C-alpha positions in Angstrom: 7.7 19.9 -22.6 6.1 20.5 -19.2 2.6 19.2 -20.0 -0.2 19.9 -17.5 -1.7 16.6 -16.3 -5.4 16.6 -15.2 -8.1 14.1 -14.5 -9.4 14.7 -18.0 -6.2 13.7 -19.8 -4.5 11.3 -17.3 -5.4 7.8 -16.1 -3.7 5.6 -13.5 -3.1 1.9 -13.6 -2.5 0.3 -10.1 -2.1 -3.2 -8.8 -4.1 -4.9 -6.1 -1.5 -4.3 -3.4 -2.3 -0.6 -3.5 -4.7 -0.4 -0.5 -7.4 0.2 0.3 -9.2 -0.8 -2.9 -12.5 0.6 -1.5 -11.0 4.1 -2.1 -10.3 3.5 -5.7 -12.7 1.0 -7.2 -15.3 3.5 -8.3 -12.9 6.1 -9.5 -13.1 6.6 -13.3 -9.4 7.4 -13.6 -8.3 4.1 -12.0 -7.7 0.7 -13.6 -6.6 -2.1 -11.3 -4.5 -5.1 -12.4 -4.8 -7.9 -9.8 -2.1 -10.1 -8.4 -3.0 -13.8 -7.7 -3.7 -15.4 -4.4 -3.1 -19.2 -4.4 -4.8 -21.2 -1.6 -4.1 -24.9 -2.0 -5.1 -25.8 -5.5 -7.2 -22.7 -6.0 -6.1 -19.4 -7.6 -8.0 -16.2 -7.1 -7.7 -12.7 -8.6 -6.9 -10.5 -5.6 -9.9 -8.3 -4.5 -12.0 -9.4 -7.5 -12.5 -13.1 -6.6 -11.7 -13.2 -2.9 -12.1 -10.8 0.0 -9.8 -10.4 3.0 -12.3 -12.0 5.3 -12.7 -15.0 3.0 -8.9 -15.3 2.8 -8.5 -15.5 6.5 -11.3 -18.1 6.8 -9.4 -20.2 4.2 -6.1 -19.6 5.9 -7.5 -20.9 9.2 -8.2 -24.3 7.7 -5.2 -24.5 5.3 -2.4 -27.0 5.8 0.1 -24.5 4.4 0.4 -20.7 4.0 -1.2 -19.4 0.8 1.2 -17.9 -1.8 0.9 -15.0 -4.2 2.0 -14.3 -7.8 2.5 -11.1 -9.8 0.3 -10.1 -12.8 1.4 -11.2 -16.3 2.7 -9.0 -19.0 -0.4 -9.7 -21.0 -2.6 -8.4 -18.1 -0.8 -5.1 -18.2 -0.8 -5.0 -22.0 -4.6 -5.2 -21.9 -4.9 -2.6 -19.2 -2.6 -0.1 -21.0 -4.4 -0.6 -24.3 -7.7 0.2 -22.6 -6.4 3.2 -20.7 -4.5 4.7 -23.7 -7.8 4.7 -25.6 -9.3 6.9 -22.9 -6.4 9.1 -21.8 -3.5 11.0 -23.4 -1.2 10.0 -20.4 -1.2 7.0 -18.2 0.7 6.6 -14.9 1.3 3.0 -13.8 2.0 2.9 -10.0 3.0 -0.3 -8.3 4.4 -2.2 -5.3 8.1 -1.9 -4.7 10.3 -3.9 -7.1 12.1 -5.2 -4.0 9.0 -7.0 -2.9 7.4 -8.2 -6.2 8.1 -8.7 -9.9 5.0 -6.6 -10.7 7.0 -3.5 -11.8 9.1 -5.7 -14.1 6.0 -7.1 -15.8 4.5 -3.6 -16.1 7.8 -2.3 -17.6 7.9 -5.0 -20.2 4.3 -4.4 -21.2 4.8 -0.6 -21.2 7.5 -0.8 -23.8 4.7 -1.0 -26.4 3.0 2.1 -25.0 5.0 5.4 -25.2 2.3 7.3 -23.2 2.6 5.0 -20.2 5.0 6.0 -17.4 5.9 3.2 -14.9 6.4 4.3 -11.3 7.9 2.1 -8.6 6.3 3.4 -5.4 9.1 1.9 -3.3 6.4 0.8 -0.8 3.2 -1.2 -0.7 -0.4 -1.3 0.6 -1.4 2.0 2.3 2.0 3.5 1.4 1.3 3.1 -2.3 -2.4 3.9 -1.8 -1.6 7.2 -0.2 0.7 8.1 -3.1 -2.1 7.4 -5.5 -4.6 9.4 -3.5 -2.3 12.4 -3.4 -1.6 12.2 -7.2 -5.4 12.0 -7.9 -5.8 15.2 -5.8 -3.0 16.9 -7.7 -4.6 15.9 -11.0 -7.9 17.4 -9.9 -6.3 20.9 -9.8 -3.8 20.2 -12.6 0.0 19.6 -12.3 2.9 19.9 -14.7 4.8 16.7 -15.6 8.0 18.2 -14.0 6.2 19.0 -10.8 4.6 15.5 -10.7 8.0 13.9 -11.0 9.3 16.1 -8.2 6.3 15.2 -6.1 6.9 11.4 -6.6 10.5 11.9 -5.7 9.5 13.8 -2.6 7.0 11.0 -1.6 9.7 8.3 -2.1 12.0 10.3 0.2 9.5 11.4 2.9 6.6 9.0 2.7 6.3 6.6 5.6 4.3 3.4 6.3 4.3 1.8 9.8 2.5 -1.4 10.7 1.6 -2.8 14.2 1.0 -6.5 13.8 0.2 -9.1 16.5 2.9 -11.5 15.0 5.7 -11.5 12.4 5.2 -15.2 11.8 3.5 -14.8 8.4 6.3 -12.5 7.2 8.9 -15.0 8.4 7.2 -17.9 6.7 6.8 -15.9 3.5 10.5 -15.0 3.6 9.9 -11.2 4.1 11.7 -11.0 7.5 14.3 -13.0 9.4 13.6 -15.7 12.0 15.1 -13.7 14.9 12.7 -10.8 14.4 9.8 -13.2 14.0 10.3 -14.5 17.5 9.4 -11.1 19.0 5.7 -11.3 18.2 3.6 -13.0 20.9 6.3 -13.2 23.5 5.3 -11.9 26.9 2.8 -9.4 25.4 5.4 -7.9 23.1 3.9 -6.2 20.0 6.2 -5.8 17.0 6.1 -2.7 14.7 7.5 -2.8 11.2 8.0 -0.2 8.5 8.6 0.0 4.8 12.0 1.5 4.3 13.5 2.0 0.8 11.2 -0.6 -0.6 11.8 -3.3 2.0 10.1 -4.5 5.2 12.3 -3.6 8.2 11.9 -4.0 12.0 11.0 -0.7 13.5 10.6 -1.6 17.2 8.7 -3.5 19.8 6.3 -2.5 22.6 5.1 -4.2 25.7 1.3 -4.1 25.3 -1.1 -2.6 22.8 -1.3 0.8 24.5 2.5 1.2 24.3 2.4 0.1 20.7 -0.1 2.8 19.9 2.0 5.4 21.7 5.0 4.4 19.5 2.9 4.8 16.4 1.9 8.3 17.4 5.6 9.2 18.2 6.4 7.9 14.7 4.0 10.4 13.2 5.4 13.2 15.3 9.0 12.3 14.3 8.3 12.3 10.6 6.1 15.4 10.2 7.2 18.9 11.1 4.7 21.1 12.9 4.4 23.5 10.0 4.1 20.8 7.3 0.8 19.7 5.8 0.2 16.1 6.9 -1.8 13.5 4.9 -2.6 10.2 6.4 -4.0 6.8 5.4 -5.2 4.3 8.0 -5.3 0.5 7.3 -6.3 -2.6 9.1 -6.4 -6.4 8.4 -9.6 -7.9 9.7 -9.3 -5.5 12.6 -11.6 -2.5 11.9 -12.0 -1.6 15.5 -8.4 -0.4 15.6 -9.0 2.5 13.2 -11.3 4.8 15.2 -8.9 4.8 18.1 -5.9 5.4 15.9 -7.7 8.2 14.0 -8.8 9.9 17.3 -5.2 9.8 18.6 -3.7 11.2 15.4 -6.2 14.0 15.2 -5.5 14.8 18.9 -1.8 15.0 18.1 -2.3 16.9 14.8 -5.8 18.4 14.4 -4.8 19.7 11.0 -4.0 16.2 9.6 -6.0 15.2 6.6 -7.2 11.5 6.8 -7.5 10.7 3.1 -7.7 6.9 3.2 -9.4 4.5 5.6 -9.9 0.8 5.0 -8.6 -2.8 4.8 -5.5 -4.2 3.3 -6.0 -6.5 0.3 -5.5 -10.2 0.2 -2.0 -10.3 -1.2 -0.8 -8.1 1.7 -3.0 -10.1 4.1 -1.3 -13.3 3.1 2.1 -11.9 4.2 1.1 -9.9 7.2 -1.6 -12.1 8.8 -4.8 -11.0 10.6 -5.1 -8.2 13.1 -2.7 -5.5 12.0 -3.2 -1.7 12.1 -1.1 0.6 10.0 -0.4 4.3 9.3 0.7 5.7 6.0 1.8 9.3 6.0 3.4 12.0 4.0 4.4 15.4 5.2 4.4 18.1 2.5 
């Protein structure tokens, strides 16, 4: 049966890698399950017990790179029980299974709750955040379950997430990208760009200088959105808020019709792996 999903009857469970949290924390349809950030002997609930600025302060004085861990099955069980009391339908949207065991824990917990649908976003951070923002918008007007499934499939196929980061060293140390690619960052003014592709971090390109890196980000937008398509965008930073106004201005100069639906910071789990200073574009052409 093609049930109509709305904000009245549908809640969404997310995890703390779905950035930016500032866009969702006061939304009554959202319930967040945090991952853990482990710094030395201390463990923190991402976003709830530690901020991105606090994380980078701790990282600066840490002998080793912090680590992260997925939520437990019990955490998801509690979240689903709460949301099923409030809503007829629950969507549970999470970081790519290629990057974390979060979807696996959510799936195990969801076996006890027939009304919960688990969605692997196949992306992370602003990529997942933009998907959630678009689904919230669709729920506001109402959308059938068949159309929602079709939209999620479209997003997985056409959604894009590109990151400009000063260095790939954190990704290399965390095992997210190879040593050869990590050597690019910081060499002779070279700025690496990476993207999320089919659930994995991949090298997109490199630019000599920040201005050229910004040009490449704008070309990426142009290459992935047709001139007659509606364009929805999320802008993210990691302890680098000054990067967003310039990025926003350039995107709107390129596409005045673009809707900037998200702006904010990455969370701590993403911050551990990407390091300080990145700027990122999430986008979907519809």
